[in-house]
C-alpha positions in Angstrom: -44.3 -27.6 21.5 -46.7 -29.9 23.4 -45.4 -32.8 25.3 -45.8 -35.7 22.6 -43.9 -33.3 20.2 -41.1 -32.8 22.7 -40.9 -36.6 23.5 -40.7 -37.1 19.7 -37.9 -34.7 19.5 -36.1 -36.4 22.2 -36.3 -39.8 20.6 -35.0 -38.2 17.4 -32.0 -36.9 19.5 -31.5 -40.3 21.0 -31.0 -41.8 17.4 -28.6 -39.1 16.3 -25.5 -38.7 18.8 -23.9 -36.0 16.4 -27.1 -33.9 17.0 -26.7 -34.4 20.8 -23.1 -33.1 20.6 -24.0 -30.0 18.7 -26.9 -29.4 21.0 -24.6 -29.6 24.1 -22.2 -27.2 22.5 -25.0 -24.9 21.4 -26.5 -24.7 24.8 -23.0 -24.1 26.4 -22.7 -21.0 24.2 -20.3 -21.9 21.6 -20.6 -20.1 18.3 -21.1 -22.1 14.9 -17.4 -21.6 14.1 -16.2 -23.1 17.5 -18.5 -26.0 17.2 -17.2 -26.7 13.8 -13.7 -26.5 15.0 -14.3 -28.7 17.9 -16.2 -31.3 15.8 -13.9 -31.0 12.8 -16.7 -30.2 10.5 -17.3 -27.2 8.0 -19.3 -24.4 9.4 -22.0 -24.9 6.9 -22.6 -28.5 8.0 -22.9 -27.2 11.7 -25.2 -24.5 10.7 -27.5 -27.2 9.0 -27.2 -29.3 12.1 -28.3 -26.6 14.2 -31.1 -25.7 12.0 -32.2 -29.4 12.3 -32.1 -29.2 16.0 -34.2 -26.3 15.9 -36.6 -27.9 13.7 -36.8 -31.0 15.9 -37.8 -28.9 18.8 -40.5 -26.8 16.8 -38.4 -23.7 16.6 -39.0 -22.0 13.2 -35.8 -21.0 11.7 -35.4 -18.3 8.9 -31.7 -17.8 9.6 -30.0 -20.9 11.1 -27.6 -19.9 13.8 -29.6 -16.8 14.8 -28.9 -15.8 18.4 -32.7 -15.3 19.0 -33.2 -19.0 18.1 -30.4 -20.1 20.4 -31.9 -18.2 23.2 -35.4 -20.1 22.7 -33.7 -23.5 22.7 -31.7 -22.5 25.8 -34.9 -21.3 27.4 -36.6 -24.6 26.8 -33.8 -26.6 28.3 -33.5 -24.1 31.3 -36.9 -25.0 32.1 -36.0 -28.6 32.0 -33.2 -28.1 34.2 -35.3 -26.5 36.8 -37.9 -29.4 36.7 -34.8 -31.7 37.0 -33.4 -29.9 40.0 -36.8 -29.8 41.7 -36.9 -33.7 41.2 -33.3 -34.0 42.3 -32.2 -35.4 39.0 -29.9 -34.4 36.4 -31.0 -33.0 33.1 -29.8 -36.2 31.3 -31.9 -38.3 33.8 -34.9 -36.3 33.5 -34.7 -36.7 29.4 -34.3 -40.3 29.8 -37.2 -40.4 32.1 -39.4 -38.4 29.5 -38.1 -40.7 26.7 -38.9 -43.8 28.7 -42.3 -42.3 29.8 -43.3 -41.6 26.1 -42.2 -45.2 25.2 -44.4 -46.7 27.9 -47.4 -44.5 26.9 -46.8 -45.7 23.2 -46.8 -49.4 24.3 -49.7 -49.0 26.4 -51.7 -47.3 23.6 -50.6 -50.1 21.2 -51.6 -52.8 23.7 -55.2 -51.3 24.3 -55.8 -50.9 20.5 -54.6 -54.5 19.9 -56.9 -55.6 22.9 -59.9 -53.9 21.1 -59.2 -55.5 17.7 -58.9 -58.9 19.2 -62.2 -58.2 21.1 -63.8 -57.1 17.9 -62.8 -60.2 16.2 -64.0 -62.5 18.8 -67.3 -60.7 18.9 -67.6 -61.0 15.0 -67.6 -64.7 15.4 -70.5 -64.8 17.8 -72.5 -61.8 16.9 -73.7 -61.1 13.1 -74.6 -57.3 13.5 -71.6 -55.0 12.9 -73.6 -52.3 14.4 -73.9 -54.1 17.7 -70.2 -55.0 17.6 -69.4 -51.4 17.2 -71.7 -50.4 20.1 -70.1 -52.9 22.2 -66.5 -51.6 21.3 -67.4 -48.1 21.8 -68.9 -48.9 25.3 -65.7 -50.7 26.2 -63.7 -47.5 25.1 -65.9 -45.2 27.1 -65.6 -47.6 30.2 -61.8 -47.6 29.7 -61.3 -43.9 29.8 -63.4 -43.3 33.0 
C-alpha cells in the first residue's frame, strides 16, 4: 500500500465512525463475537465491517476475520505507532496529520491545475497556434517541477 492509498483509506475511515470503532476493537485484539457484543450488532455484520476495513487498507481477504489478516492490519498500525512515538505524537494525532497533509496535497494539485488551465485560456486569447500554447504550458510544467 502506497502513501496516497493509505491516506485515502484514512479519509474513508474519517467518514465512517463505526469503522473506526471496529478498527480500534480489532487492533485491541477483540474477537468478532466480542466486537459484535460490545457494539450490539450481529457477528455477520461485524465480519463484513472487518472485511471492509481490510479492503480499505489493501489487505486481500478470502476469509473475513482471519487472524493472519488481523496481524497484517496490526503490523501496519504498529509501524505507525512507532512513527508517532518518534515524533512525540499520539497515533491519533499522526493519523490526523496524515489526513491533513493529504488534503493539502490535493488542494495544491487542484490549484496548480487550475492555474495552468487559466494560463492556457489567457494564452489562447493572444496566440492562435495551439501547438505554441501547448509548448508554453509544457515549459511551465517543467519549470514548476524543478
